[in-house]
C-alpha positions as CSV (number, residue, x, y, z in Angstrom):
1,X,10.5,19.4,31.8
2,X,11.9,17.2,29.1
3,X,9.1,17.0,26.6
4,X,5.7,18.4,25.9
5,X,2.9,17.1,23.5
6,X,0.0,19.0,21.9
7,X,-3.5,17.6,22.2
8,X,-6.3,18.7,20.0
9,X,-9.9,17.6,20.5
10,X,-12.3,18.3,17.6
11,X,-16.0,18.0,18.5
12,X,-19.3,19.2,17.0
13,X,-19.6,22.3,19.2
14,X,-16.0,23.1,20.3
15,X,-12.4,22.6,19.5
16,X,-10.0,22.3,22.4
17,X,-6.2,22.4,22.5
18,X,-3.8,21.8,25.3
19,X,0.0,21.7,25.9
20,X,0.6,18.5,28.0
21,X,3.6,17.4,29.9
22,X,4.5,14.0,28.3
23,X,5.6,12.4,31.6
24,X,3.0,13.6,34.1
25,X,0.0,14.3,31.9
26,X,-0.4,17.7,33.4
27,X,-2.0,20.3,31.2
28,X,0.2,23.4,31.0
29,X,-1.9,25.5,28.7
30,X,-5.4,25.2,27.4
31,X,-7.5,27.0,24.9
32,X,-10.9,26.4,23.1
33,X,-12.8,27.9,20.2
34,X,-16.3,27.2,18.8
35,X,-16.4,24.6,16.0
36,X,-17.4,26.3,12.7
37,X,-19.4,23.1,11.8
38,X,-21.9,24.9,9.5
39,X,-19.0,26.0,7.3
40,X,-17.9,22.4,6.5
41,X,-14.9,20.1,6.9
42,X,-12.3,22.4,5.4
43,X,-13.2,25.2,7.8
44,X,-13.2,22.9,10.8
45,X,-9.8,21.6,9.9
46,X,-8.4,25.1,9.4
47,X,-9.8,26.3,12.7
48,X,-8.2,23.4,14.5
49,X,-4.8,24.0,12.9
50,X,-4.9,27.7,13.8
51,X,-5.7,26.8,17.4
52,X,-2.7,24.4,17.4
53,X,-0.4,27.1,16.0
54,X,-1.6,29.5,18.6
55,X,-0.8,26.9,21.3
56,X,2.7,26.5,20.0
57,X,3.2,30.2,20.1
58,X,1.9,30.4,23.6
59,X,4.3,27.7,24.7
60,X,7.2,29.7,23.3
61,X,6.1,32.8,25.2
62,X,6.1,31.0,28.6
63,X,9.4,29.2,27.9
64,X,7.9,25.7,27.8
65,X,9.4,23.2,25.4
66,X,7.9,23.2,21.9
67,X,5.7,20.1,21.5
68,X,7.5,17.2,19.9
69,X,4.3,15.8,18.4
70,X,0.5,16.6,18.1
71,X,-2.3,14.2,18.7
72,X,-5.8,14.8,17.4
73,X,-8.9,13.2,18.8
74,X,-12.0,13.9,16.7
75,X,-15.6,12.9,16.1
76,X,-16.2,10.3,13.4
77,X,-14.6,7.1,12.4
78,X,-10.9,7.6,11.7
79,X,-8.3,5.3,10.3
80,X,-5.6,5.6,12.9
81,X,-3.0,4.3,10.4
82,X,-3.5,7.1,7.9
83,X,-5.3,9.8,10.0
84,X,-8.1,10.0,7.5
85,X,-11.7,10.5,8.6
86,X,-13.7,7.6,7.1
87,X,-17.2,8.8,8.2
88,X,-18.9,11.3,10.5
89,X,-22.3,12.3,11.7
90,X,-24.3,15.4,10.8
91,X,-22.6,17.2,13.7
92,X,-19.5,17.5,11.5
93,X,-20.8,18.1,8.0
94,X,-18.3,17.6,5.2
95,X,-15.8,16.0,7.7
96,X,-15.5,12.6,6.0
97,X,-12.4,12.4,3.8
98,X,-10.4,14.9,5.9
99,X,-6.7,14.0,6.1
100,X,-6.0,15.0,9.7
101,X,-2.5,13.6,10.0
102,X,-1.2,15.0,6.8
103,X,-2.7,18.4,7.3
104,X,-1.3,18.9,10.8
105,X,2.1,17.6,9.9
106,X,2.3,20.0,7.0
107,X,1.1,23.0,9.0
108,X,3.1,22.4,12.2
109,X,6.1,20.5,10.9
110,X,6.0,18.0,13.8
111,X,4.7,14.4,13.8
112,X,1.0,13.9,14.1
113,X,-1.3,11.1,15.1
114,X,-5.1,11.1,14.8
115,X,-7.9,8.8,16.0
116,X,-11.5,8.7,17.1
117,X,-12.2,10.8,20.2
118,X,-13.3,7.9,22.3
119,X,-10.1,6.0,21.4
120,X,-8.1,9.0,22.5
121,X,-10.0,9.1,25.8
122,X,-9.2,5.4,26.4
123,X,-5.5,6.1,25.7
124,X,-5.5,8.9,28.2
125,X,-7.1,6.9,30.9
126,X,-4.7,4.0,30.1
127,X,-1.6,6.1,30.6
128,X,-2.6,8.7,33.1
129,X,-5.9,7.8,34.6
130,X,-8.0,5.0,36.0
131,X,-6.4,2.4,33.7
132,X,-2.7,3.3,34.2
133,X,-0.2,0.4,34.5
134,X,-2.8,-2.1,33.2
135,X,-2.3,-4.0,29.9
136,X,-5.9,-4.9,29.1
137,X,-8.6,-2.3,29.4
138,X,-12.1,-1.6,28.3
139,X,-13.2,2.0,28.1
140,X,-16.8,3.3,27.7
141,X,-17.8,6.9,27.1
142,X,-21.4,7.3,28.1
143,X,-22.9,10.6,27.0
144,X,-25.0,11.6,24.0
145,X,-24.2,8.1,22.7
146,X,-22.2,5.1,23.9
147,X,-18.6,4.9,22.6
148,X,-16.1,2.2,23.4
149,X,-12.5,1.2,23.0
150,X,-10.3,-1.6,24.3
151,X,-6.6,-2.1,24.8
152,X,-4.8,-5.4,24.7
153,X,-1.2,-5.8,25.8
154,X,-1.1,-2.0,26.4
155,X,-2.0,-1.3,22.8
156,X,-5.2,0.1,21.4
157,X,-6.9,-2.5,19.3
158,X,-7.2,-1.5,15.6
159,X,-8.7,-3.8,12.9
160,X,-7.4,-3.9,9.4
161,X,-10.5,-1.8,8.5
162,X,-8.9,1.0,10.5
163,X,-11.7,1.1,13.1
164,X,-12.9,-1.1,15.9
165,X,-14.4,-1.0,19.4
166,X,-17.8,0.1,18.4
167,X,-19.3,-1.3,21.6
168,X,-22.3,1.0,21.6
169,X,-23.6,-1.0,18.7
170,X,-23.5,-4.3,20.5
171,X,-27.0,-5.7,20.0
172,X,-28.8,-5.8,23.4
173,X,-32.3,-6.5,22.1
174,X,-32.6,-7.9,18.5
175,X,-36.1,-6.5,18.0
176,X,-35.4,-3.3,20.0
177,X,-35.3,0.3,19.2
178,X,-34.0,1.6,15.8
179,X,-30.5,3.0,16.0
180,X,-28.7,5.7,14.0
181,X,-26.4,3.0,12.6
182,X,-29.3,1.4,10.8
183,X,-29.6,-1.5,13.2
184,X,-32.0,-2.3,16.0
185,X,-31.6,-2.7,19.7
186,X,-28.1,-1.3,20.0
187,X,-26.7,-0.8,23.5
188,X,-26.4,3.0,23.2
189,X,-30.2,3.2,22.6
190,X,-30.6,2.0,26.2
191,X,-27.4,3.5,27.8
192,X,-26.9,7.2,27.0
193,X,-28.2,10.6,27.9
194,X,-31.1,10.5,25.4
195,X,-32.0,7.0,26.7
196,X,-32.2,8.3,30.3
197,X,-34.5,11.1,29.2
198,X,-36.7,8.7,27.2
199,X,-37.1,6.5,30.2
200,X,-37.8,9.5,32.5
201,X,-40.6,10.7,30.2
202,X,-42.0,7.2,29.7
203,X,-42.2,6.8,33.5
204,X,-44.2,10.0,33.8
205,X,-41.5,12.5,34.3
206,X,-41.9,16.2,33.5
207,X,-41.6,16.4,29.7
208,X,-40.3,20.0,30.0
209,X,-37.1,18.6,31.4
210,X,-34.9,18.0,28.3
211,X,-31.5,17.4,30.0
212,X,-30.4,14.7,32.4
213,X,-28.5,16.9,34.8
214,X,-31.3,17.4,37.4
215,X,-32.3,13.8,37.4
216,X,-29.6,12.6,39.8
217,X,-30.8,15.0,42.5
218,X,-34.4,14.1,41.8
219,X,-33.6,10.5,42.2
220,X,-32.0,11.1,45.5
221,X,-35.1,12.9,46.7
222,X,-37.6,10.3,45.5
223,X,-36.2,6.8,45.3
224,X,-39.4,5.5,43.6
225,X,-40.1,8.5,41.3
226,X,-39.6,8.6,37.5
227,X,-36.0,9.9,37.8
228,X,-34.9,7.1,40.0
229,X,-36.7,4.5,37.9
230,X,-35.1,5.9,34.7
231,X,-31.6,5.8,36.2
232,X,-32.1,2.2,37.3
233,X,-33.3,1.3,33.8
234,X,-30.1,2.7,32.3
235,X,-27.9,1.1,35.0
236,X,-29.5,-2.3,34.4
237,X,-29.0,-2.0,30.6
238,X,-25.4,-1.0,31.3
239,X,-24.9,-4.0,33.5
240,X,-26.5,-6.4,31.0
241,X,-24.2,-5.2,28.2
242,X,-21.1,-5.3,30.5
243,X,-21.7,-9.0,31.1
244,X,-21.0,-9.7,27.4
245,X,-18.1,-7.2,27.4
246,X,-16.2,-8.8,30.4
247,X,-17.0,-12.3,29.2
248,X,-15.5,-11.5,25.8
249,X,-12.5,-9.4,26.7
250,X,-11.7,-10.5,30.2
251,X,-10.2,-7.0,30.9
252,X,-8.1,-6.0,33.9
253,X,-10.5,-3.2,34.4
254,X,-13.5,-1.5,32.9
255,X,-13.3,2.4,33.0
256,X,-16.5,4.4,32.5
257,X,-16.3,8.0,31.4
258,X,-18.5,10.6,29.7
259,X,-21.2,13.0,31.0
260,X,-23.5,10.4,32.3
261,X,-20.9,9.4,34.9
262,X,-21.9,12.5,36.8
263,X,-24.5,10.1,38.2
264,X,-21.6,8.1,39.7
265,X,-22.8,5.3,42.1
266,X,-26.4,5.8,41.1
267,X,-25.5,4.1,37.8
268,X,-22.3,2.3,38.8
269,X,-23.6,0.2,41.8
270,X,-26.6,-1.5,40.0
271,X,-24.4,-2.2,37.0
272,X,-21.7,-3.8,39.1
273,X,-24.2,-5.9,40.9
274,X,-25.6,-7.3,37.7
275,X,-22.1,-8.2,36.4
276,X,-21.2,-9.8,39.7
277,X,-24.3,-11.9,39.7
278,X,-24.4,-13.0,36.0
279,X,-21.0,-12.8,34.4
280,X,-18.8,-15.9,34.1
281,X,-17.1,-16.6,37.5
282,X,-13.6,-15.8,36.4
283,X,-14.5,-12.2,35.4
284,X,-17.5,-11.3,37.5
285,X,-15.4,-9.3,39.9
286,X,-13.5,-7.3,37.3
287,X,-13.2,-3.7,38.7
288,X,-15.6,-1.3,37.1
289,X,-14.5,2.2,37.9
290,X,-15.2,5.8,36.8
291,X,-12.7,7.6,34.7
292,X,-10.3,10.0,36.5
293,X,-9.1,12.6,34.1
294,X,-12.2,14.8,34.3
295,X,-12.3,18.1,32.4
296,X,-8.9,17.6,30.8
297,X,-9.7,14.1,29.6
298,X,-10.1,14.9,25.9
299,X,-6.9,17.0,25.7
300,X,-4.7,14.5,27.6
301,X,-6.2,11.7,25.6
302,X,-5.3,13.4,22.3
303,X,-1.8,14.1,23.5
304,X,-1.4,10.5,24.6
305,X,-2.1,9.5,20.9
306,X,1.0,11.5,20.0
307,X,3.0,9.9,22.8
308,X,2.1,6.4,21.5
309,X,3.0,7.4,18.0
310,X,6.4,8.6,19.1
311,X,7.0,5.4,21.2
312,X,5.8,3.1,18.4
313,X,8.1,4.8,15.8
314,X,11.2,5.2,18.0
315,X,14.3,3.9,16.2
316,X,15.4,0.5,17.4
């Protein structure tokens, strides 16, 4: 084993760390700890750094190479050039302004790279998952919200503002539902876990069901019931939004990840059909595939940020 990387994923409920083989993407060690979100940004950062230090110590104990860099994928909008958190939701109070890159480099004495967690997931799928060996890729994470990222020429697109790829805020219906971003009719209001539950309840589903997990099984049992109708509604909105995405970006592939993809073909097939019928001819058959990295996706994605940093900063 020639090189390892450290991947740290910081979310609203948990912080995960993993030691990753830089060539294969295999996770050699993995740990997690609850996020002390109620204690504020400084406590969250300190908790993540302690976990990273513990992972480095664990690597030494098993005789694995010490990681050559650390990548941090985290919630919020992050300027990848500086590693500074620009803004965050209430799930991570006091998180805005956190200097992730500087703090990790100072504490661990190895190079660090930081970016939004969805961008990290996209990078992981690009190098080790469903988008490997492809230069142009669109990645969507469908879960509590709808996150997006896109790669062009094998590189994650970054604007001069430090953030980009906010595909969940593509306007699907100008007079539609209000969004947390302050706009109306954003894509994630129609393609997400909360959207699925809203449709389910609107179609007469049991209001005591507050999580989307059982709905796939319910839809299989009753193809005309509220669960099946709700999944179709989400799938149709996914397909309508993807028409614009593939028309604009013309990607080699669209990769879909996140918790909602547990529904797999129940959501994939109707969305693909809409794209094939209504997108521009040149892109209507772009492959739309589920992500491959599974439970390790966030750790491998974060580690891939570190790999890209080392590659981009290699002496010429």
